[in-house]
N, C-alpha and C positions, 0 to 999 in steps of 0.2 A: 865274322858272324859265325856262331856255332850252329851245328846242325840241329840243335834242339829248339832254336828260335823259330817260331812260326813265321812264315813269309806271307805277306798280304797278297791275295790273289787279285790280279788285274782283270776286271770284267772284260769279257770279249765285246767288241763293238757290236751294237745292235744292227741287225740287217735291215735294209730298207725293203719293206714288203708293200704290196699294194694297200693293204689294210693300214699300215703305219703312215704311208703317204697320204691317204685319204683322211685319216684322223688328224694329222698335223695340218693338212690343207684346210680342213673344216675349222680347226682352232684359229688359224690365221684369218679366215673369212669372218668368223664371229668377232674377233678382236677388231678387225677393220670396220665392220658394220657398227659396232659400239662406238668407235672413235668418230666415224662419219656422223652417226646419229647425234652424238653429243655436240659435235661442231655445228650441225644444223640447228639444234636447239639453241645454242649460244648465239648463232647469227640471227635467228628469228627473234630472240629476246632482245638482242642489240638493236634490231631494226624497229621493234615496237617501242623501245625505250625513248628516253628524252636525252638531249644533249649530244655529246660526241666530242670530237677534238676542237670544233669551232665553238666559240661562246654563243649560247642561245640568246635570242632577243636582240642581237646586234645586226646592224645592216650588213647585207652581203656586199662583197667588194664590187666596185663599179667595173663595168667592162663594156666593150662594143666589138662584136665579132660578126663575121659574114657567114650566113647559112650556105653550106656547100651545094645544096640542091637548088635553092631558090635565088641565090645571090642577094638575098635581103639582109640588111644589117640589123642585128638584134642587139639591144643594149640592156643594161640592168633596169632602166626605167620602163622598158617594155614588159618586164615581169611583174611590176607593181600593179596590184589590182585583182590578182587571182593567185591562189596557191600554186607553187611551182616545184617541179622535180628537176634538179640539175644533176646530170650524170656525166662523169669523166671516164673515158674509155679509150681503147686502141684496138686495131684489128689483130695485132699479134698477141693479145691477152686472151687466154682461153676462157676464164670466168666472164670477161666482158662479152665475148662472142656468145656464151650460153645465156646471158641475161637479155641480150638485145631483142629477141622475138617477144619476150614479155613486155619490154619497154615499148616496142612498136604497138602492141595491142593496147597498152595503157594510153598511148598517144591517140590512137584511133578512138578509144572509149571516151576521151576527155570532152569532146564536143564543146570546147570553150569554157567549161566549168573550172578547169585547172590547166596549167601549162606543163609541158615536158620538153626540156631541151637536153641535148647531149653535146659534149665538148671534147674535141681531140686535137692533138698537135700534129697528126699525120697529114700529109698533103692530100688535097681534094681528089686527085686522080686515083689514089689508092683506096680511099674511103668510099667514093661513089661506085667504083667497080665492085668493091666488097658488098655494098648494100644492094646493088643491082643483082649480083650473083645469088644473094640470099633472099631476094625479093622482100626487102625490109624498107619500110617508109617511116621515117621519123626525122625531126630536125637535128642536123649535125652542124655545129658551129666550129669553124676553123680557128684554132688558137696557135698561130705560128710561134714556135719557140717555147710554148707552154707558159707564157706569162700569166694568163688568167688562172690556170691551174695552180701555179705557185701562190697567187694572191688568195686562193681559196684554201691553201695549206695542203694541197694534194701531194702525198708522198708515196701512195700506193693506189693502184687502180684494180678494179673499178671502185670509184668513190661516188657516193650519192649524197646530195645536200637537199634538204627540204626547206622551202621558204614559205612563209605565210603570205597573205594577200598584201601586207605592207612591205614585203621584200625583206623581212627579218628572218634570220636563221632559226629554225625550229629544231632540226636534228640533222646529223650527218653520220655516215658510217662507211666503212670500207668492206668490200666483198660484194658478191653478186646479190642484187636486190630481188626480193620476193614480191612479185606483182600484186598478190592479194593483200600484203601488208601495206604496200605503197598506195593501193586504191583505198584501203580503209583509212590510212592517214590523210589522204586528200579529202575524202568525204568528211572526216572530222574537221579539217581546216575550213572547208566550205561551210559547214554548219556553224562553226565558230564565227566566221566572218558575217554570216547572215544574222546571227544573234546580236551583233554589235549595234 
């Protein structure tokens, strides 16, 4: 290389200053907020929609499971007659844990107008201790081996399935449930059953 050929100057690395750190940190926070906001909008739209992975208008799978708290046996036939929320969850699942207080409030609010059941394959000792520690009260059915979850097509939790008063699938979705949307859905199903 001749001495006449200009050499490209390599820029000096930028120094990390407090101002630069704050600016880049703010950019990351804004990007994360936008992503979380878009995900929330998508989840809410999905929960308000129709369908899901299960065929709508079909009979939900038969089952007969024991409630961990009351030792009462609950079967598919017990759900027919009022709209029902069926939620699959586990204590180790973070999104499941975050949605449980809202589901407990919905259960308390139902007053027999609709039903809410939750199903897990975790042993009763683990689940009841978990519920007592968090002061949550809601029906939890024990699904040893996850047989019922598989019959509902559960591949990821939390998963929620909505049934009408005939026990037919109306909608299902994966992800934490929004209690306000579930309540609105139950009110619509109650109104539809009264109109028949």
